[in-house]
C-alpha positions in Angstrom: 0.0 0.1 0.3 1.6 3.0 -1.3 1.3 6.5 1.2 -1.2 8.5 0.2 -0.9 12.3 0.0 -1.3 14.3 2.8 -3.5 17.5 2.7 -3.3 19.3 6.0 -6.9 21.3 6.6 -5.2 22.8 9.8 -6.2 26.3 8.4 -9.3 25.4 7.4 -11.3 22.8 9.2 -8.4 23.0 12.1 -9.4 26.5 12.8 -13.7 26.3 12.4 -14.0 25.4 15.8 -11.7 27.4 18.0 -13.6 30.8 17.7 -10.2 33.0 17.3 -8.8 34.8 13.8 -5.4 34.1 13.2 -3.4 37.1 11.7 -2.7 37.0 7.7 1.1 36.9 8.7 0.3 33.6 10.9 -1.8 32.0 8.7 1.2 33.1 6.1 3.9 31.6 8.2 2.0 28.0 8.9 1.7 27.6 5.1 5.2 28.1 4.5 6.5 25.8 7.3 4.2 22.9 6.6 5.3 23.3 2.6 8.9 23.8 3.5 8.6 20.8 5.7 7.3 18.5 2.6 3.4 18.1 3.3 2.3 18.3 -0.1 -1.1 20.0 -0.8 -2.8 22.0 2.2 -6.5 23.8 2.4 -6.1 27.0 3.6 -9.4 28.8 3.9 -13.2 29.6 3.3 -15.5 31.5 1.4 -17.9 30.9 4.5 -19.5 33.9 5.7 -17.2 35.3 8.3 -20.3 36.3 10.8 -21.0 32.7 11.2 -17.2 31.2 11.0 -15.3 34.0 12.4 -11.5 32.2 12.3 -12.0 32.4 8.3 -12.8 36.4 7.9 -9.2 36.8 6.5 -9.3 34.1 3.7 -9.2 36.1 0.6 -6.2 38.3 2.2 -4.3 35.0 2.8 -4.9 34.1 -0.4 -3.8 37.3 -2.3 -0.6 36.6 0.0 0.8 33.4 -1.7 2.8 33.4 -4.4 1.1 31.3 -7.2 3.5 28.4 -6.8 2.2 28.2 -3.2 -1.0 28.7 -4.0 -0.9 25.4 -6.5 -0.9 23.3 -3.5 -3.7 24.8 -1.6 -7.4 24.4 -1.3 -10.1 26.8 -0.8 -13.6 25.7 0.4 -15.9 26.8 -1.3 -19.9 26.0 -1.8 -21.5 28.3 -4.3 -20.2 29.8 -7.3 -20.0 33.0 -6.4 -17.5 31.6 -3.8 -15.3 30.2 -7.0 -15.4 33.6 -8.5 -14.2 35.5 -5.6 -11.6 32.6 -4.7 -10.2 32.8 -8.1 -10.1 36.8 -8.3 -8.1 36.5 -5.5 -5.6 34.1 -7.0 -6.6 30.6 -6.1 -6.8 28.1 -8.6 -7.8 24.8 -6.5 -11.4 24.8 -5.2 -13.3 22.2 -2.9 -16.8 22.9 -4.0 -18.4 21.5 -0.5 -22.1 20.3 -0.2 -23.7 17.7 2.3 -25.6 14.7 1.1 -28.0 15.0 4.0 -30.5 17.8 3.5 -30.3 18.7 7.0 -26.7 19.2 7.2 -26.6 21.3 4.2 -29.5 23.5 4.8 -27.9 23.8 8.7 -24.7 24.6 6.9 -25.1 26.1 3.8 -28.3 27.4 4.1 -30.0 25.3 1.1 -30.8 21.3 0.2 -28.5 19.0 -1.0 -30.4 19.4 -4.9 -29.8 23.2 -5.2 -26.0 23.0 -4.4 -25.9 19.9 -6.9 -27.9 22.3 -9.6 -25.9 24.8 -8.7 -22.2 22.8 -9.6 -21.7 23.3 -13.3 -21.4 26.8 -12.6 -18.8 26.7 -10.2 -17.3 23.8 -12.6 -17.2 26.2 -15.4 -15.8 29.1 -13.6 -13.3 27.2 -11.8 -12.1 26.1 -15.0 -12.4 29.5 -16.5 -9.8 30.4 -14.1 -7.4 27.7 -15.1 -7.8 25.7 -11.7 -9.7 22.3 -10.8 -12.7 21.7 -8.7 -13.2 18.8 -6.3 -17.1 17.3 -5.5 -16.8 17.4 -1.7 -19.6 15.3 0.3 -20.2 16.1 3.3 -21.9 13.7 6.1 -21.1 11.1 3.3 -21.5 8.6 6.8 -23.7 10.1 9.0 -25.7 12.9 9.4 -26.1 15.2 13.0 -29.9 15.3 12.1 -30.8 12.4 10.1 -28.6 9.2 11.2 -27.0 6.9 8.9 -27.0 8.4 5.2 -27.8 5.6 2.7 -24.5 4.9 0.8 -26.9 4.6 -2.8 -27.3 8.3 -1.9 -23.7 8.6 -2.2 -23.4 7.1 -5.1 -26.5 8.9 -7.1 -24.7 12.4 -6.7 -21.1 10.7 -7.5 -22.9 9.5 -10.6 -25.0 12.7 -11.2 -23.6 14.1 -14.7 -23.8 17.4 -12.9 -21.3 17.0 -11.2 -18.9 15.5 -14.0 -15.6 17.7 -14.1 -14.8 17.3 -11.0 -11.1 16.2 -10.6 -11.3 14.7 -7.1 -14.2 13.2 -4.7 -13.7 13.4 -1.4 -15.9 11.6 1.3 -15.8 13.1 4.5 -16.7 11.5 7.9 -18.0 14.9 9.2 -19.0 13.5 12.1 -16.3 10.7 12.7 -18.9 7.9 13.3 -18.2 5.7 10.7 -15.6 2.6 11.1 -13.6 0.5 8.9 -15.8 -1.4 7.6 -17.6 1.4 6.3 -15.1 3.5 4.9 -13.9 0.4 3.0 -17.2 -0.3 1.5 -17.9 3.4 0.4 -14.8 4.2 -1.3 -15.1 0.3 -3.0 -18.5 1.6 -4.0 -17.4 4.7 -5.5 -13.9 3.4 -7.0 -15.7 0.9 -8.9 -19.3 2.6 -10.1 -18.4 6.3 -10.8 -16.6 8.0 -13.5 -12.6 7.5 -12.6 -11.0 10.2 -10.3 -9.1 10.5 -7.5 -10.9 9.9 -4.3 -9.9 11.9 -0.9 -11.0 10.9 2.0 -11.8 13.4 5.3 -12.0 11.5 8.3 -12.6 12.9 12.2 -11.3 11.1 15.1 -14.6 11.6 17.2 -14.7 7.8 18.2 -11.2 7.0 18.1 -11.0 5.5 14.5 -9.2 8.5 12.5 -6.1 6.7 11.6 -7.9 3.2 11.1 -10.4 4.9 8.5 -7.8 6.8 6.9 -5.7 2.9 6.6 -9.2 1.8 5.4 -9.9 4.2 2.8 -5.9 4.3 0.9 -6.0 0.4 1.3 -9.9 0.2 -1.2 -8.1 3.2 -3.2 -8.0 6.6 -2.0 -5.1 7.9 -2.8 -5.4 11.9 -1.2 -6.2 12.1 3.0 -6.9 15.0 5.1 -5.8 15.3 8.8 -5.0 18.8 10.8 -2.0 19.6 13.1 -2.5 18.3 16.7 -6.0 17.2 15.5 -7.6 20.4 15.6 -11.1 21.4 14.6 -14.6 20.1 13.8 -17.6 21.2 11.9 -19.3 24.4 13.6 -22.9 23.1 12.2 -22.7 19.3 13.0 -23.6 18.8 16.9 -21.0 15.9 17.9 -18.2 16.4 15.9 -15.3 16.5 17.4 -11.2 17.1 15.5 -9.9 16.0 12.3 -7.8 12.8 12.4 -4.1 14.3 13.1 -1.6 14.8 10.3 1.2 13.7 12.7 -0.4 10.9 13.3 -1.5 9.8 9.5 1.8 10.3 8.7 3.5 8.2 11.3 1.1 5.7 9.8 1.7 5.9 6.3 5.4 7.4 6.2 5.5 8.9 3.1 9.4 9.4 1.6 9.6 12.8 2.5 8.4 12.2 6.5 11.6 11.7 8.4 12.1 12.3 12.3 13.6 15.7 11.3 10.4 16.9 9.7 8.0 15.3 12.6 10.4 17.4 14.7 9.7 20.4 13.0 5.7 19.7 12.9 5.9 19.0 16.4 7.4 22.5 17.2 5.0 24.1 14.4 1.5 22.3 16.2 2.9 23.2 19.8 3.2 26.6 19.2 0.3 26.8 17.3 -1.8 24.9 19.9 -0.6 27.7 22.7 -1.8 30.3 20.6 -5.3 29.1 20.2 -5.7 28.2 23.5 -6.6 24.1 22.4 -5.1 20.8 23.0 -3.3 18.4 21.4 -5.3 15.5 20.1 -2.6 13.6 18.2 -1.0 10.7 19.9 2.3 10.9 17.4 3.1 14.0 19.4 2.8 12.6 22.7 4.7 9.9 21.8 7.2 12.2 20.1 7.6 14.4 23.3 8.0 10.9 25.3 11.0 9.7 27.6 11.9 6.9 24.7 15.5 7.9 23.8 16.5 4.9 22.1 13.3 5.4 19.5 14.6 7.7 16.6 11.4 9.3 16.1 11.2 11.1 19.8 11.8 14.5 19.6 14.7 16.1 22.0 
């Protein structure tokens, strides 16, 4: 099983529940340090309304401050064609068009039913391509909904096979609440791979029930080639009661061991994570970070 590409989502999903707006200069520093360590992809912000998700208020400023080469590795969360327009005007080229499989969560999160989001996707795809960029189809609540409970996999497949979602380079399957187990993840990723148009499959997991790394590995084994994580396990959805932090980037990397990930790069990530968590007043949820600060001095991954 080859190592998947990690997309670190600290600056979007990771910050959503913190309630604190990091200065643009600090966000730029996080982006550049993550890229320097070797993290291949980042999610850096959102076009969500700042009165509803305050930590995303300066996302356009962040996009505008980054270079084209940096932005080529960065993704921005969007939910409408207008969002794509605004982000593209600032310089973004990679767009994650996200809506929920369940109507109840889509209304809570985006303010419309799922069908309305699907109907608008062709315009979002067109605008992304006109900007010379790529767009992902991101399906939140692909496993469970905080309001409606379990989500029928056939509903996920119906959206994935809807011709209005053609043109998306990737499909993101999000365990928004962290309630899925590895068998479910393996089955859904396999079904998407076998029954929908060929495209990269991305898995976005949360660690609410302690299954974050296990679910990530199950997704990779079933065909996902990109996975999401956040430093220190930060994050969660403000419109999904019961959602907790993302699967920690450090834990995913320690489990999957991409070629660029070394004890030295882990040490760099540990330092970055600890400083960020201190600034935010947030607890660490990464077991790998805990291990890196242990007293097992004979182990090369321990950070001294």
